[in-house]
C-alpha positions as CSV (number, residue, x, y, z in Angstrom):
1,M,123.7,112.5,102.4
2,T,120.6,110.9,102.6
3,D,118.4,110.7,99.2
4,H,115.1,112.4,100.3
5,R,113.0,109.9,98.0
6,F,114.3,106.9,100.9
7,I,113.4,109.4,103.9
8,L,109.6,109.8,101.7
9,A,109.7,106.1,101.2
10,R,110.7,105.0,104.7
11,R,108.4,107.9,106.2
12,E,105.1,106.2,103.7
13,A,105.4,102.9,104.6
14,L,105.6,103.8,108.1
15,L,101.9,105.3,107.5
16,S,100.7,102.2,105.9
17,V,101.9,99.7,108.1
18,A,100.1,102.0,110.8
19,L,96.7,102.3,108.6
20,T,97.2,98.1,108.8
21,F,97.6,98.1,111.8
22,A,94.8,100.0,112.8
23,Y,92.1,98.4,110.3
24,I,93.4,94.8,112.1
25,L,92.4,96.3,116.1
26,F,89.1,98.4,115.0
27,W,88.3,94.9,112.6
28,A,88.5,92.8,116.0
29,L,87.4,94.7,118.4
30,C,84.2,95.1,116.0
31,A,84.3,91.0,115.8
32,Y,84.8,90.1,118.9
33,L,82.9,93.3,121.5
34,P,79.1,92.8,120.3
35,D,77.3,90.8,121.8
36,E,76.7,87.4,119.0
37,T,72.9,88.1,119.5
38,L,72.8,91.3,118.4
39,P,71.1,92.2,115.2
40,G,72.5,94.7,112.7
41,M,70.1,97.5,110.8
42,S,70.1,94.4,107.5
43,G,69.2,91.5,110.1
44,L,72.8,89.8,109.6
45,P,74.7,89.7,113.3
46,L,76.0,93.5,113.9
47,W,79.8,92.3,114.6
48,F,79.6,91.0,111.1
49,E,77.9,94.5,109.8
50,L,80.5,96.6,111.8
51,S,83.4,93.8,111.3
52,C,82.8,92.9,107.2
53,V,81.0,96.1,106.1
54,L,81.7,99.1,107.7
55,V,85.4,99.0,108.8
56,P,86.3,97.4,105.2
57,V,84.2,101.0,103.8
58,I,85.6,103.0,106.5
59,F,89.2,102.0,105.8
60,V,88.8,102.1,102.0
61,V,87.9,105.7,102.3
62,L,90.9,106.7,105.3
63,A,94.0,105.4,102.5
64,V,92.9,107.3,99.4
65,L,92.9,110.6,101.8
66,M,96.0,109.0,103.3
67,V,96.8,108.9,99.3
68,R,95.8,111.4,98.2
69,F,96.8,113.8,100.9
70,L,100.0,112.4,102.8
71,F,101.4,110.4,99.7
72,T,104.3,112.2,97.8
73,E,104.6,111.8,94.4
74,V,109.0,111.2,93.5
75,S,110.6,110.7,90.5
76,L,112.2,106.5,91.0
77,D,114.7,107.5,87.9
78,A,117.9,107.9,89.2
79,N,119.7,109.6,86.4
80,D,117.1,112.4,87.5
81,E,118.5,115.4,90.1
82,K,115.2,117.4,89.5
83,T,112.6,114.9,91.7
84,D,109.4,116.2,92.0
85,T,108.0,116.6,95.1
86,A,104.7,118.6,95.1
87,P,101.9,116.5,96.3
88,Q,99.4,114.6,94.1
89,G,96.5,116.8,93.4
90,K,98.5,120.2,94.9
91,H,99.6,121.8,91.6
92,S,99.4,125.3,91.5
């Protein structure tokens, strides 16, 4: 029988890798698609504002939300038969 902690760890690792690939994709789209000469709101080039300011802020928020709502806190003690699988922030 497979330990449920390994299943959770695999799921959480896949979510993390998916978020990383999404970040790289959105960064590249924002860095290379806008016209180089378009000014942004602060006077910097639009591609810079999108790829180096907006996209990182969005993905930091997405990472926080992912950890808060999709990740599960588990005991790492090998001898602990009872593991805590309640999601963080959802205590009754």
